[in-house]
C-alpha positions in Angstrom: -37.2 4.5 7.4 -33.7 5.2 6.2 -31.1 2.5 6.6 -27.6 3.6 7.6 -25.1 1.2 6.0 -21.4 1.1 6.9 -18.9 0.8 4.1 -15.6 -0.7 5.2 -12.2 -0.5 3.5 -12.3 -3.5 1.2 -9.6 -6.0 0.6 -7.8 -4.5 -2.4 -6.1 -7.8 -3.3 -2.5 -9.1 -3.4 -2.4 -9.6 0.4 -2.6 -5.9 1.2 -3.6 -5.3 4.8 -3.8 -1.5 5.1 -4.1 1.6 3.0 -3.4 5.3 3.6 -6.1 7.9 2.9 -4.8 10.3 0.3 -7.9 12.4 -0.5 -11.5 12.3 0.3 -13.7 12.7 -2.8 -17.0 13.3 -0.9 -18.1 15.3 2.1 -20.6 14.5 4.8 -24.0 15.3 3.5 -23.1 14.6 -0.2 -25.4 12.4 -2.2 -23.5 9.5 -3.7 -24.4 7.0 -6.4 -23.7 3.3 -6.5 -20.1 2.6 -7.5 -19.1 6.3 -7.2 -15.5 6.8 -6.1 -15.6 8.2 -2.6 -11.9 8.1 -1.4 -8.5 7.9 -2.9 -6.1 5.6 -1.0 -2.5 4.6 -1.3 -1.5 1.0 -0.7 1.9 -0.6 -0.8 1.2 -1.2 -4.5 -0.4 1.8 -6.0 -3.0 4.6 -5.5 -6.6 3.4 -5.9 -9.9 5.2 -6.0 -12.4 3.2 -3.9 -16.0 3.1 -5.1 -18.9 2.9 -2.6 -21.3 -0.1 -3.2 -24.2 1.9 -1.8 -26.2 4.9 -3.0 -27.5 7.5 -0.6 -26.4 10.4 1.6 -23.0 10.3 3.3 -23.7 10.6 7.0 -20.1 10.1 8.4 -16.5 9.7 7.3 -13.9 7.8 9.2 -10.2 8.7 9.2 -8.4 11.8 8.1 -6.2 12.4 5.0 -2.8 10.9 5.7 -4.1 8.3 8.2 -3.6 4.6 7.6 -6.5 2.3 8.0 -6.5 -1.5 8.2 -8.6 -3.6 5.8 -12.0 -4.0 7.3 -12.0 -0.6 9.1 -15.0 1.6 8.5 -14.6 4.2 5.7 -18.0 5.9 5.8 -21.7 5.4 6.5 -24.4 6.1 3.9 -28.1 6.6 4.6 -30.1 4.6 2.1 -33.9 4.9 1.7 -36.5 7.2 3.2 -35.4 9.7 6.0 -36.5 9.0 9.5 -39.0 12.0 9.6 -41.2 10.3 6.9 -40.2 12.7 4.2 -39.6 11.7 0.6 -37.2 8.8 0.2 -33.7 9.0 -1.3 -33.6 8.3 -5.0 -32.2 5.0 -6.0 -28.5 5.1 -6.6 -28.2 8.3 -4.6 -29.6 10.5 -7.4 -31.2 13.7 -6.3 -30.4 16.8 -4.3 -30.7 18.0 -0.7 -29.5 16.5 2.6 -32.8 16.5 4.5 -32.4 15.1 8.0 -34.7 14.3 10.9 -35.4 17.1 13.3 -32.9 17.2 16.1 -30.3 14.9 14.5 -27.0 15.5 12.9 -26.6 15.7 9.2 -27.9 12.6 7.6 -28.1 10.7 10.9 -30.6 7.9 11.2 -33.4 8.0 13.6 -32.9 6.3 17.0 -33.8 2.7 16.8 -33.2 2.2 13.1 -31.2 -0.9 12.6 -28.1 -0.6 10.3 -27.9 -3.4 7.8 -31.5 -4.6 8.2 -33.6 -5.4 5.1 -32.1 -5.1 1.6 -30.2 -2.3 -0.1 -29.1 -1.5 -3.5 -26.0 -3.6 -4.4 -22.9 -2.6 -6.2 -22.4 -3.3 -9.8 -18.6 -3.4 -9.5 -17.3 -6.0 -7.1 -14.4 -5.2 -4.8 -12.6 -8.1 -3.4 -14.5 -9.2 -0.3 -17.7 -7.5 -1.3 -20.7 -9.0 -3.1 -23.4 -7.4 -5.3 -26.3 -8.3 -3.1 -27.5 -6.9 0.2 -24.9 -6.0 2.8 -24.4 -8.4 5.7 -26.2 -7.8 8.9 -24.4 -5.8 11.5 -25.1 -4.8 15.1 -27.3 -1.8 15.9 -25.5 1.6 15.7 -27.5 4.4 17.4 -26.5 8.0 17.1 -27.3 10.6 19.8 -30.3 12.8 18.9 -30.5 15.1 22.0 -28.2 16.8 24.4 -27.7 13.8 26.8 -25.2 12.6 29.3 -23.2 9.5 28.3 -23.7 8.1 31.8 -27.5 8.7 31.9 -28.4 5.7 29.9 -31.0 7.6 27.8 -31.5 6.9 24.1 -29.0 8.8 22.1 -26.0 7.6 24.2 -23.8 5.1 22.4 -23.4 1.5 23.6 -20.1 2.2 25.3 -21.3 5.2 27.2 -19.6 7.8 25.1 -20.7 10.0 22.2 -20.8 9.0 18.6 -17.1 10.2 18.3 -16.0 7.5 20.7 -14.5 4.2 19.7 -16.6 1.2 18.8 -17.0 -1.8 21.0 -14.0 -3.5 19.5 -11.8 -0.5 20.4 -10.4 -0.1 16.9 -13.0 1.8 14.8 -11.9 5.4 14.0 -14.3 8.3 14.8 -16.7 9.8 12.3 -15.9 13.2 11.0 -19.6 14.1 10.5 -20.5 17.4 12.1 -23.5 17.3 14.3 -26.0 20.1 14.9 -25.4 22.0 18.2 -28.6 20.6 19.8 -27.5 17.1 19.0 -23.9 17.0 20.2 -22.9 14.9 23.2 -19.8 15.9 25.2 -16.9 13.6 24.5 -15.5 11.6 27.4 -12.8 13.5 29.2 -9.3 12.1 28.9 -8.0 9.8 31.6 -5.5 11.4 33.9 -2.1 10.1 34.9 -2.6 7.4 37.5 -5.9 6.0 36.2 -5.9 2.3 36.9 -5.8 0.1 33.8 -9.1 -1.2 32.7 -11.1 1.8 34.2 -13.1 3.9 31.9 -12.8 4.4 28.1 -9.7 5.7 26.5 -10.0 8.8 24.2 -8.4 7.2 21.1 -10.0 6.9 17.7 -7.1 5.7 15.6 -6.4 2.0 15.4 -2.8 2.9 14.4 -2.3 4.7 17.7 -3.6 1.8 19.6 -1.4 -0.6 17.7 1.7 1.6 18.2 1.0 1.7 22.0 0.3 -2.0 22.2 3.4 -3.0 20.3 5.6 -0.9 22.7 3.8 -2.0 25.9 2.5 1.5 26.6 -0.8 2.0 28.6 -2.8 4.7 26.9 -4.6 5.5 30.1 -1.3 7.0 31.4 -1.4 9.7 28.7 -2.9 13.2 28.4 -4.2 13.7 24.8 -3.2 16.8 23.0 -6.1 16.6 20.5 -9.6 18.0 20.8 -11.3 17.1 24.1 -8.2 15.2 25.2 -8.0 13.0 22.2 -4.8 10.9 22.2 -2.9 11.4 18.9 0.0 9.5 17.4 2.3 12.3 18.3 1.4 11.9 22.0 2.3 8.2 21.9 5.6 8.8 20.1 6.5 11.6 22.6 5.8 9.2 25.5 8.0 6.5 23.9 10.8 9.0 23.4 10.5 10.2 27.0 10.4 6.6 28.3 13.6 5.8 26.3 15.3 8.9 27.8 14.3 7.9 31.3 15.7 4.4 30.7 19.1 5.7 29.5 19.4 8.3 32.3 21.0 7.2 35.6 18.4 6.7 38.3 19.3 8.6 41.5 18.3 7.1 44.9 15.3 8.8 46.3 12.5 8.3 48.8 9.5 6.4 47.4 7.0 8.8 45.9 3.4 8.7 46.9 2.5 8.3 43.2 5.4 6.8 41.4 5.6 7.4 37.7 5.0 4.4 35.4 8.1 2.6 34.2 8.5 2.0 30.5 8.4 -1.6 29.3 11.5 -3.3 27.8 10.0 -2.9 24.4 9.7 0.8 24.8 13.3 1.3 25.9 16.1 1.3 23.4 19.6 0.1 24.0 21.9 2.7 25.5 24.3 2.2 22.5 21.6 3.3 20.0 22.3 6.7 18.4 20.0 9.5 19.4 18.5 12.3 17.3 18.3 12.4 13.6 15.3 12.2 11.2 13.1 9.1 11.4 11.4 8.0 8.2 8.7 5.4 8.7 8.9 2.3 6.5 5.4 2.3 5.1 3.7 2.3 1.8 5.9 1.5 -1.2 9.1 1.9 0.8 7.8 -0.5 3.4 6.7 -3.0 0.8 10.1 -2.9 -0.9 11.9 -3.4 2.4 9.8 -6.4 3.2 10.2 -8.0 -0.2 14.0 -7.4 -0.3 14.5 -8.8 3.2 12.5 -11.9 2.3 14.5 -12.4 -0.8 17.8 -12.2 1.1 16.4 -14.6 3.7 15.0 -17.2 1.4 17.0 -17.1 -1.9 20.6 -18.3 -2.0 21.6 -16.0 -4.8 24.7 -15.6 -6.9 25.9 -13.1 -9.4 27.9 -13.3 -12.6 28.7 -10.5 -15.0 30.4 -9.7 -18.3 31.3 -6.7 -20.4 29.8 -6.5 -23.9 30.4 -4.4 -27.0 27.0 -2.8 -27.7 28.1 -0.7 -30.7 26.2 -2.9 -33.2 23.1 -3.0 -31.1 23.0 0.8 -31.0 23.5 1.0 -34.7 20.7 -1.5 -35.3 18.4 0.6 -33.2 19.3 3.8 -35.0 18.6 2.1 -38.3 15.2 0.8 -37.2 14.2 4.3 -36.0 15.5 6.0 -39.1 13.2 3.7 -41.2 10.1 5.4 -40.0 7.2 4.3 -37.9 7.1 4.2 -34.1 10.4 4.6 -32.3 11.9 1.5 -30.7 13.4 1.9 -27.2 16.6 0.3 -26.1 14.8 -1.3 -23.2 12.5 -3.0 -25.7 15.4 -4.5 -27.6 17.0 -5.7 -24.4 13.6 -7.3 -23.5 13.5 -9.1 -26.8 17.0 -10.4 -26.1 15.9 -11.6 -22.6 12.9 -13.5 -23.8 14.9 -15.2 -26.5 17.6 -16.2 -23.9 14.9 -17.5 -21.5 13.5 -19.7 -24.3 16.9 -21.3 -24.5 17.5 -21.4 -20.8 14.0 -21.9 -19.2 15.5 -22.8 -15.8 15.8 -19.1 -15.1 12.1 -18.4 -15.9 10.9 -20.3 -12.8 10.3 -20.2 -9.1 10.8 -22.6 -6.2 7.8 -24.1 -4.5 9.4 -24.5 -1.0 6.5 -26.6 0.5 6.6 -29.1 -2.4 10.4 -28.8 -2.7 10.0 -28.4 -6.5 11.3 -26.0 -9.1 8.4 -24.8 -11.2 9.4 -23.8 -14.8 6.9 -21.5 -16.5 5.8 -21.5 -20.1 5.2 -17.8 -20.3 7.3 -14.7 -19.6 5.8 -11.9 -17.6 8.7 -9.5 -17.7 9.1 -7.0 -14.8 11.3 -3.9 -15.2 12.5 -1.7 -12.4 11.2 1.9 -12.4 12.2 4.6 -10.0 9.4 7.0 -9.1 8.8 9.7 -6.5 7.0 7.1 -4.4 10.0 4.7 -4.5 11.1 1.8 -6.6 8.3 -0.2 -8.3 8.5 -3.1 -10.7 5.7 -3.0 -13.3 5.1 -6.2 -15.3 4.7 -6.6 -19.0 2.4 -9.6 -19.5 3.3 -12.2 -22.1 6.5 -10.3 -23.1 7.7 -13.4 -25.1 4.8 -12.9 -27.5 5.4 -9.2 -28.2 7.6 -7.6 -30.8 9.9 -4.6 -30.2 7.2 -2.1 -31.2 4.6 -3.6 -28.8 7.2 -3.8 -26.0 8.1 -0.1 -26.5 4.5 1.0 -26.2 3.8 -1.1 -23.1 7.0 0.0 -21.4 6.0 3.6 -22.0 2.4 3.1 -20.7 3.5 1.4 -17.6 6.3 3.9 -16.9 3.9 6.8 -17.1 1.4 5.1 -14.9 4.1 4.3 -12.3 5.2 8.0 -12.2 1.6 9.1 -11.8 0.9 6.5 -9.1 -1.9 4.9 -11.2 -0.5 1.3 -11.4 -3.0 -1.3 -10.3 -1.9 -4.2 -8.1 -2.3 -6.6 -11.0 0.2 -4.5 -13.0 2.8 -4.8 -10.2 2.6 -8.5 -9.5 2.9 -11.9 -11.3 6.4 -11.3 -12.9 8.5 -14.3 -13.8 11.8 -12.5 -14.7 13.0 -8.9 -14.1 15.1 -6.6 -16.3 16.8 -3.8 -14.3 18.3 -1.0 -16.4 20.3 0.8 -13.7 22.5 2.4 -16.4 20.0 5.3 -16.4 21.6 6.3 -13.0 25.0 6.6 -14.6 26.5 3.5 -13.0 28.3 0.6 -14.7 27.6 -2.4 -12.5 25.5 -3.8 -9.7 24.6 -7.0 -7.8 20.8 -6.9 -7.9 18.6 -8.6 -5.3 16.3 -11.2 -6.9 12.7 -10.0 -7.0 11.1 -12.7 -4.9 9.7 -15.3 -5.8 11.4 -15.0 -9.2 14.6 -16.9 -10.0 16.7 -14.3 -11.7 17.3 -10.7 -12.6 19.3 -9.2 -15.5 21.0 -5.9 -14.7 22.2 -3.5 -17.5 24.7 -0.7 -16.8 25.3 2.4 -18.8 26.6 2.2 -22.4 29.7 4.4 -22.7 32.6 4.7 -25.1 35.6 2.6 -23.9 38.8 1.2 -25.4 38.0 -2.2 -26.8 39.8 -4.7 -29.0 37.7 -5.0 -32.1 38.8 -7.3 -35.0 42.3 -7.5 -33.6 42.8 -3.7 -33.2 42.3 -1.3 -30.4 39.2 0.9 -31.0 36.7 3.0 -29.1 33.5 1.1 -28.8 30.2 1.4 -26.9 30.6 -0.9 -24.0 28.0 -2.1 -21.4 28.3 -4.3 -18.4 25.7 -7.0 -17.9 25.1 -8.8 -14.6 22.9 -11.7 -13.8 21.7 -12.5 -10.2 20.1 -15.9 -10.0 18.7 -18.3 -7.5 21.3 -21.1 -7.1 18.6 -23.6 -6.3 17.1 -23.5 -9.8 20.4 -23.9 -11.7 24.1 -24.0 -11.5 26.7 -21.6 -12.8 26.9 -23.3 -16.1 23.3 -22.5 -17.0 23.5 -18.9 -15.6 26.8 -18.3 -17.5 25.2 -19.7 -20.7 22.2 -17.4 -20.4 24.4 -14.4 -19.8 26.8 -15.2 -22.6 23.9 -15.6 -25.0 22.5 -12.2 -24.0 26.0 -10.7 -24.5 26.3 -12.3 -27.9 23.0 -10.8 -29.0 24.0 -7.4 -27.7 27.3 -7.6 -29.7 25.8 -9.2 -32.8 22.1 -8.5 -33.1 21.9 -10.9 -36.0 22.3 -13.7 -33.5 18.9 -12.8 -32.2 17.4 -13.4 -35.6 18.5 -17.1 -35.4 16.6 -17.5 -32.1 13.3 -16.1 -33.2 
């Protein structure tokens, strides 16, 4: 008999707790092979194609494109092995054609009584965090309806909670499958609860864990809502509308009136906004990359006592040196690569700034390697790719790695590993046409060097006024790891290398 295995959204690493479905790569009824990508998701770090560790026929998908799912939520189910009607078994790894199903069941649905997760199944060759390569863990029975039955009749084919296969699971957070069922196998969904239904009575027509969480965080009882979705399904828009209406009622004056026979539910304090809060406008959710940036910057401001120092430098000789290097033939050298070489040389002289603070141990940890992050603006927001072992790379290697990571950032192809683990950050905000800034330290690092635009300005050169290429350099640093003398010494060394690139040669 075929086994129906449930594949859940894996832990994608780096503490990520949720991901947004960008694009499904398979449809219900498709045959998939082991480790075949089945869905493209976007995390707070990057877009990732998620491979399925099972081979077989896709029987159900969970979640729509654009919906966020928490780690551990079901993504899809796969029928592995022989179909329930005793026909030919599915080829190993999902190879083969056709989507034969048992008579009277939905596409790819298992026969009633088949236990999901029993026995052994073909394991995944590639290991996602939280998933092994052996047989999947045992899970509770999941029975799909196979005849036109009533949820209240208790006959085989009704799900455990008394609703159809499109209802929520026992934990109340599993999204509904999008698998279409044959007309003879469909079970009518539970009708939505009407206003006034007592809390705790009957199931709530909600399939999205995000909708449940939004209602829970704002103290809203979902049984008080009429869903606008199919068969009364409560959508996120319904919850947001109810919260706005509750906020409006809280701000409006309450006229004296006789008690109503069925008084409307009052919004909780969490749902009501202060009367002084502005109304209207466009609300942009802090999620994905924008949300991750907001969380990290807020944490940096809370935990790091930062300070900033800056200096103007004459970059004329650095620009001439770069022009001469590129005129000599070979791969072109970027200005960012030269600034990175200057940074790594300065960090070798001032290692206090290549460190982090272990708050629990109350220790400053100085690192013996430089993983250099650089700020990159993309359509998805600000990201900081990391060049590994930047201290061991020459200008040509740095140029190539900067170009590769920048292209991957713009395409949304950066992996979590390429966005974490930095020890120092270089921020070239001069590309935006500005001179100065006070950067926020990229937690948990100890410092960030900011570089403004390089523009012609009046400058005293060799005792005479001249027009030179001038740049402003700024250093924001964690005052716990060093004092102003160390930070000033680092910044002055960087400025000296910018003004006289030959100084850099003495430090190599």
